[in-house]
C-alpha positions as CSV (number, residue, x, y, z in Angstrom):
1,M,7.2,15.7,-27.7
2,R,5.6,12.5,-26.5
3,A,8.7,10.5,-27.2
4,A,10.8,13.1,-25.4
5,L,8.5,13.2,-22.4
6,S,8.6,9.4,-22.1
7,R,12.3,9.6,-21.6
8,V,12.1,12.0,-18.7
9,D,11.5,9.2,-16.2
10,A,14.0,6.8,-17.8
11,A,16.8,7.5,-15.3
12,D,17.2,8.8,-11.8
13,A,20.9,8.3,-11.1
14,Q,21.1,10.6,-8.2
15,T,18.7,12.6,-6.0
16,L,19.8,15.9,-4.3
17,W,17.6,17.5,-1.7
18,V,17.1,21.2,-1.0
19,D,15.3,22.7,2.0
20,A,15.2,26.4,2.8
21,A,14.4,25.7,6.5
22,R,16.7,22.8,7.2
23,G,19.5,23.4,4.7
24,Q,23.0,23.7,5.9
25,P,25.8,26.0,4.5
26,H,28.0,22.9,4.0
27,G,25.3,20.4,3.3
28,D,25.9,17.6,0.9
29,G,22.5,17.4,-0.7
30,S,21.4,14.3,1.1
31,A,18.1,14.0,2.8
32,A,19.8,14.3,6.2
33,R,22.0,17.3,5.1
34,P,20.1,19.1,2.4
35,F,21.3,22.2,0.5
36,A,19.9,25.5,1.6
37,T,19.6,26.9,-1.9
38,I,18.5,25.5,-5.3
39,S,21.6,27.0,-6.9
40,A,23.8,24.9,-4.7
41,A,22.1,21.8,-5.9
42,V,22.2,22.8,-9.5
43,H,26.0,23.4,-9.2
44,R,26.4,19.8,-7.9
45,A,24.0,18.2,-10.4
46,A,24.9,16.0,-13.4
47,A,23.0,14.3,-16.1
48,G,20.4,12.0,-14.5
49,T,20.1,14.0,-11.3
50,T,16.8,14.7,-9.7
51,I,16.7,17.8,-7.5
52,R,13.8,17.7,-5.0
53,V,13.0,21.1,-3.4
54,A,11.1,21.2,-0.1
55,P,8.4,23.7,0.7
56,G,9.8,27.2,1.5
57,R,10.7,30.6,0.0
58,Y,13.8,30.7,-2.1
59,T,15.0,34.3,-2.8
60,E,17.5,33.5,-5.5
61,T,18.0,33.4,-9.3
62,V,18.4,29.9,-10.6
63,R,20.7,29.5,-13.7
64,L,20.7,26.0,-15.2
65,D,24.1,26.1,-17.0
66,R,24.3,22.3,-17.4
67,G,21.7,19.8,-18.6
68,G,20.9,16.2,-18.9
69,A,21.2,13.6,-21.6
70,P,18.7,11.8,-23.8
71,R,18.2,9.0,-21.3
72,A,19.3,10.9,-18.2
73,W,17.3,14.0,-17.8
74,L,18.1,16.6,-15.2
75,R,14.9,17.2,-13.2
76,L,14.1,20.1,-10.8
77,I,11.0,19.2,-8.8
78,A,9.1,21.0,-6.1
79,D,8.2,18.3,-3.6
80,P,5.3,18.5,-3.0
81,A,4.1,20.5,-6.0
82,G,3.2,24.1,-5.4
83,K,4.9,24.6,-2.1
84,A,8.4,25.7,-3.2
85,V,8.4,29.4,-4.1
86,I,11.1,31.1,-6.1
87,D,10.7,34.8,-5.1
88,G,12.2,37.8,-6.8
89,E,10.8,40.3,-4.3
90,G,13.2,43.2,-3.6
91,R,15.4,42.6,-6.7
92,R,16.0,45.5,-9.0
93,P,15.0,45.1,-12.7
94,G,17.8,43.2,-14.4
95,P,18.5,42.3,-18.0
96,N,15.3,41.7,-20.0
97,W,16.6,38.4,-21.4
98,E,16.6,36.3,-18.3
99,G,14.3,34.9,-15.7
100,L,14.2,33.9,-12.1
101,V,14.9,30.5,-13.7
102,T,17.2,30.8,-16.8
103,M,18.3,28.1,-19.2
104,R,20.8,28.8,-22.0
105,G,22.3,26.3,-24.4
106,V,21.3,23.3,-22.4
107,A,19.1,20.2,-23.1
108,H,17.0,17.5,-21.4
109,I,15.7,19.4,-18.4
110,E,12.4,19.1,-16.7
111,I,11.0,21.7,-14.2
112,V,8.0,20.7,-12.2
113,G,5.6,22.3,-9.7
114,F,7.2,25.6,-8.6
115,Q,5.7,28.9,-7.8
116,I,7.7,31.7,-9.4
117,V,6.7,35.1,-8.2
118,R,7.6,38.8,-8.5
119,S,10.3,38.4,-11.1
120,T,11.9,41.6,-12.4
121,A,12.3,39.8,-15.8
122,A,10.6,36.6,-16.9
123,G,9.5,33.8,-14.7
124,V,11.2,31.1,-16.7
125,F,13.5,32.1,-19.6
126,V,14.8,29.6,-22.2
127,D,17.2,30.4,-25.0
128,C,19.0,28.1,-27.5
129,C,18.0,24.9,-25.8
130,S,16.4,21.6,-26.7
131,D,14.2,19.1,-25.0
132,I,12.9,21.3,-22.2
133,V,9.7,20.5,-20.2
134,I,8.1,23.1,-18.0
135,R,5.2,21.4,-16.2
136,G,2.8,22.4,-13.4
137,V,4.6,25.7,-12.7
138,S,2.7,28.8,-11.5
139,T,4.0,32.3,-12.2
140,F,2.6,35.5,-10.7
141,D,3.4,39.2,-11.1
142,T,6.4,39.0,-13.5
143,W,7.9,42.0,-15.2
144,S,8.0,40.1,-18.6
145,S,6.6,36.8,-19.6
146,G,5.6,34.1,-17.2
147,L,7.2,31.6,-19.5
148,Q,9.5,32.6,-22.4
149,A,11.5,30.5,-25.0
150,W,13.6,31.6,-27.9
151,R,15.5,29.8,-30.7
152,S,14.9,26.4,-29.2
153,V,13.8,22.9,-30.2
154,R,11.3,20.5,-28.6
155,I,10.0,22.8,-25.8
156,A,6.9,21.7,-23.9
157,M,5.0,24.0,-21.6
158,L,2.3,21.8,-20.0
159,G,-0.3,22.5,-17.4
160,N,1.2,25.8,-16.1
161,T,-0.6,28.8,-14.6
162,V,0.5,32.3,-15.7
163,R,-1.2,35.2,-13.9
164,R,-0.4,38.9,-14.0
165,A,2.5,38.5,-16.4
166,C,4.0,41.4,-18.4
167,Q,3.6,43.9,-15.6
168,G,6.9,45.8,-16.4
169,R,6.8,49.5,-17.3
170,T,9.6,51.1,-19.3
171,Q,9.9,54.6,-20.7
172,T,9.7,53.3,-24.3
173,G,7.2,50.5,-23.5
174,E,9.5,47.8,-24.8
175,G,10.5,44.4,-23.7
176,T,7.5,42.9,-21.8
177,Q,6.9,40.3,-24.5
178,E,3.8,38.1,-24.0
179,C,2.4,36.1,-21.0
180,I,3.7,32.9,-22.7
181,T,6.2,33.6,-25.5
182,L,7.5,31.0,-28.0
183,A,9.8,32.7,-30.5
184,S,11.6,30.9,-33.4
185,C,11.1,27.5,-31.8
186,T,10.4,24.2,-33.6
187,N,8.7,20.9,-32.8
188,S,7.2,22.4,-29.6
189,E,3.9,22.2,-27.6
190,I,2.0,24.6,-25.4
191,A,-0.9,22.8,-23.8
192,F,-3.3,22.8,-20.8
193,N,-2.1,26.1,-19.5
194,H,-4.2,28.7,-17.7
195,V,-3.3,32.3,-18.7
196,F,-5.2,35.2,-17.2
197,D,-5.4,38.5,-15.2
198,R,-3.6,41.2,-17.2
199,R,-6.4,43.7,-17.2
200,E,-4.5,47.0,-17.6
201,E,-1.8,48.1,-20.0
202,A,1.6,48.1,-18.3
203,G,3.9,48.4,-21.3
204,N,4.1,47.1,-24.8
205,G,3.2,43.4,-25.3
206,G,1.2,41.3,-22.9
207,E,-0.8,39.1,-25.3
208,G,-1.8,35.7,-23.8
209,I,0.1,33.0,-25.8
210,D,2.3,34.1,-28.7
211,C,4.0,31.8,-31.3
212,K,6.1,34.2,-33.3
213,Q,8.9,34.8,-35.7
214,A,10.4,31.6,-37.2
215,C,8.2,29.1,-35.3
216,W,7.7,25.8,-37.2
217,N,5.7,22.7,-36.3
218,V,4.1,24.0,-33.1
219,V,0.9,22.9,-31.4
220,V,-1.1,25.2,-29.0
221,H,-3.9,23.2,-27.6
222,H,-6.3,22.9,-24.6
223,N,-5.3,26.2,-23.0
224,L,-7.6,28.6,-21.1
225,V,-6.9,32.3,-21.7
226,H,-9.1,35.0,-20.3
227,H,-9.3,38.6,-18.9
228,L,-6.4,40.1,-20.7
229,V,-6.3,43.7,-22.0
230,R,-4.6,42.4,-25.2
231,L,-5.5,39.5,-27.4
232,G,-5.6,35.9,-26.3
233,I,-3.6,33.7,-28.7
234,Y,-1.4,35.2,-31.4
235,V,0.5,33.6,-34.3
236,D,2.8,36.3,-35.8
237,A,5.5,35.6,-38.4
238,Y,6.6,39.2,-37.8
239,D,9.7,39.5,-40.2
240,R,10.4,35.8,-40.7
241,A,8.8,32.7,-42.3
242,C,6.5,30.9,-39.8
243,A,4.7,27.7,-40.8
244,G,3.0,24.6,-39.5
245,V,1.3,26.0,-36.4
246,R,-1.9,24.3,-35.1
247,I,-4.2,26.2,-32.7
248,A,-6.7,23.6,-31.4
249,S,-9.3,23.2,-28.6
250,N,-8.5,26.3,-26.7
251,V,-10.9,28.6,-24.9
252,V,-10.4,32.3,-25.0
253,H,-12.8,34.9,-23.5
254,D,-12.8,38.5,-22.2
255,C,-9.7,39.4,-24.2
256,A,-9.2,42.0,-27.0
257,S,-9.6,39.2,-29.5
258,G,-9.6,35.4,-29.4
259,V,-7.1,34.0,-31.9
260,V,-5.2,36.3,-34.3
261,L,-3.0,35.3,-37.3
262,S,-0.5,37.9,-38.5
263,A,2.7,38.7,-40.3
264,E,3.4,42.3,-39.2
265,R,6.6,43.1,-41.2
266,R,7.0,43.2,-45.0
267,S,9.6,40.3,-44.9
268,G,7.3,38.0,-42.9
269,R,5.2,35.2,-44.3
270,L,2.7,33.0,-42.4
271,T,1.6,29.7,-44.0
272,D,0.1,26.3,-43.2
273,V,-1.8,27.3,-40.1
274,E,-4.8,25.4,-38.7
275,V,-7.3,26.9,-36.2
276,L,-9.4,24.0,-35.1
277,A,-12.2,23.4,-32.5
278,N,-11.5,26.5,-30.4
279,T,-14.1,28.4,-28.4
280,A,-14.0,32.2,-28.3
281,F,-16.6,34.4,-26.7
282,D,-17.1,37.8,-25.0
283,N,-13.9,39.2,-26.7
284,R,-13.9,42.9,-27.5
285,Y,-13.1,42.7,-31.2
286,H,-12.9,39.4,-33.0
287,G,-13.3,35.7,-32.2
288,I,-10.8,34.7,-34.9
289,E,-8.9,37.2,-37.1
290,V,-6.6,37.0,-40.1
291,S,-5.3,40.4,-39.5
292,D,-4.1,43.3,-41.6
293,Y,-1.7,44.6,-38.9
294,D,1.2,46.9,-39.8
295,D,2.8,45.9,-43.2
296,D,0.2,43.2,-43.7
297,A,2.6,40.6,-45.2
298,P,1.2,37.4,-46.8
299,R,-0.8,34.7,-45.1
300,A,-1.6,31.6,-47.1
301,R,-2.9,28.0,-46.7
302,I,-5.0,28.9,-43.6
303,R,-7.7,26.5,-42.3
304,I,-10.3,27.8,-39.8
305,M,-12.5,24.8,-38.9
306,D,-15.1,23.7,-36.4
307,N,-14.7,26.7,-34.0
308,R,-17.5,28.0,-31.8
309,L,-17.7,31.8,-31.6
310,W,-20.3,34.0,-30.0
311,N,-20.8,37.5,-28.5
312,N,-17.5,38.9,-29.9
313,G,-17.3,42.6,-30.7
314,R,-18.2,45.8,-29.0
315,T,-19.9,49.1,-29.8
316,G,-21.1,48.2,-33.3
317,W,-17.8,46.7,-34.6
318,G,-16.1,43.3,-34.5
319,G,-17.4,39.8,-34.9
320,G,-16.9,36.0,-35.1
321,I,-14.5,35.4,-37.9
322,S,-12.7,38.3,-39.6
323,V,-10.4,37.9,-42.6
324,L,-9.0,41.4,-43.0
325,S,-5.7,40.9,-44.8
326,R,-5.5,42.7,-48.2
327,H,-2.1,41.5,-49.3
328,P,-2.2,40.2,-52.9
329,E,-0.4,37.0,-52.0
330,S,-2.7,36.2,-49.1
331,G,-5.1,33.4,-50.0
332,D,-6.1,29.8,-49.9
333,I,-8.0,30.5,-46.7
334,R,-10.7,27.9,-45.9
335,I,-13.4,28.7,-43.4
336,E,-15.3,25.4,-42.7
337,Y,-18.0,24.1,-40.4
338,N,-17.8,26.9,-37.7
339,L,-20.6,27.9,-35.4
340,C,-21.0,31.7,-35.2
341,S,-23.8,33.2,-33.1
342,N,-24.8,36.7,-32.0
343,N,-21.4,38.3,-32.7
344,V,-21.9,42.1,-32.7
345,A,-21.3,43.5,-36.2
346,W,-20.9,40.3,-38.3
347,Q,-20.6,36.6,-38.0
348,I,-18.1,35.9,-40.8
349,C,-16.5,38.9,-42.6
350,V,-14.0,38.9,-45.5
351,A,-12.0,41.8,-47.1
352,T,-13.7,42.2,-50.5
353,G,-10.4,42.0,-52.5
354,L,-9.7,38.6,-50.9
355,L,-13.1,37.0,-51.6
356,P,-11.9,35.0,-54.6
357,R,-9.2,33.4,-52.5
358,V,-11.4,32.5,-49.5
359,R,-13.6,29.3,-49.5
360,L,-16.5,29.0,-47.1
361,T,-18.1,25.6,-46.5
362,G,-20.8,24.4,-44.1
363,N,-20.6,27.2,-41.6
364,R,-23.7,27.7,-39.3
365,I,-24.5,31.3,-38.4
366,H,-27.1,33.0,-36.2
367,G,-27.6,36.7,-36.4
368,Y,-26.6,37.7,-39.9
369,R,-26.1,41.5,-39.9
370,G,-25.5,42.3,-43.5
371,Y,-22.3,44.2,-42.7
372,N,-20.7,45.9,-45.8
373,G,-18.2,48.7,-45.1
374,G,-14.6,49.6,-44.9
375,G,-13.7,47.3,-47.8
376,E,-15.1,44.3,-46.0
377,R,-18.3,42.3,-46.5
378,E,-20.2,39.9,-44.2
379,M,-20.6,36.4,-45.6
380,G,-23.8,34.6,-44.9
381,D,-27.0,35.2,-46.9
382,T,-24.6,36.1,-49.8
383,H,-23.4,32.5,-49.9
384,P,-26.6,30.6,-49.1
385,A,-25.3,27.3,-50.3
386,A,-22.3,27.5,-48.0
387,N,-23.9,29.0,-44.8
388,T,-27.1,28.2,-43.0
389,D,-28.9,29.9,-40.1
390,P,-30.4,26.9,-38.3
391,G,-33.0,27.4,-35.5
392,G,-31.8,26.5,-32.0
393,L,-28.1,27.4,-32.6
394,P,-27.9,30.0,-29.8
395,H,-29.0,27.3,-27.3
396,L,-26.4,24.9,-28.7
397,I,-23.6,27.4,-28.4
398,E,-24.6,28.7,-24.9
399,S,-24.4,25.1,-23.7
400,A,-20.7,25.1,-24.5
401,R,-19.9,27.8,-22.0
């Protein structure tokens, strides 16, 4: 993604201007005669065009049906950032697979600095695209995801704010997806985003950040996710093969669980996942979970390392790290050098049938509970060579808040 991002600024062949207040029905997109709508500028744009959108409220659906080129990106920029609002207020719910900004089958587009509010679908929807950057965008009160991408390559979602996403209600509870959804995408990055404030169930879905289905070579890092009724960060192969996902340096609190790894359907398989240097606290169930959801398909070659986990779990159940999969092909799971303190029912817990295929090394725990029930066992005093209970750890972890 770094190479792709460096090319965004390589060319600025043409600038078109949009101004809701000063725009003219027959404007030409110049600074003197700006377009009145973003869609008018998009229709005129070509590879290398930068569209600069002045402050104002734009009640339209923007469909980017043409893109840029490797050294001539199409750029759609709120100027200044945060002052141009694309507003879906008053629109009836439309097809689920679209957004107030929609891209299908295009490439080399950067979107920067918009507020996108009250969408009756997603905020930004991407499908079958490549080299797309969504940066500094703020979404609020969207029916489906704030940001959503499917079947695409080299997608970067960087420094965005997603609040009150997945608010749609349907009779069957379908279609709301997740606050940030990345589905069957490769070579992609989700970083430095702030996802929060989905406190009540409003339909199926609504997890914070989800890398799902056939994702490959994806990095999710330095995101802040909190106050969600569902879990914070989800990696779910579902019914496909998903591999090469890294979850690193994120902070998740006040969600159902922090980071969850899953393969929900029998044909799914999740492999080669790293969960590194994350902080999870005050979540209702687990800090980090290798789940047994639904069909409990295989999860293998999982590394959980250098995470800080405290005060996860409620009403006598839940804990720091929970390895609950019972599939006979799940295994090669390494739990190394994590700090676990004062989680409710256990600090590190493993399904007993999986114990021979889980390796614990150098974890530091405080508050060993001795949990042993439901086919799971807490690891700690039972592996004294691998786990220690050093004095002063609670202070160390609390300092990370």
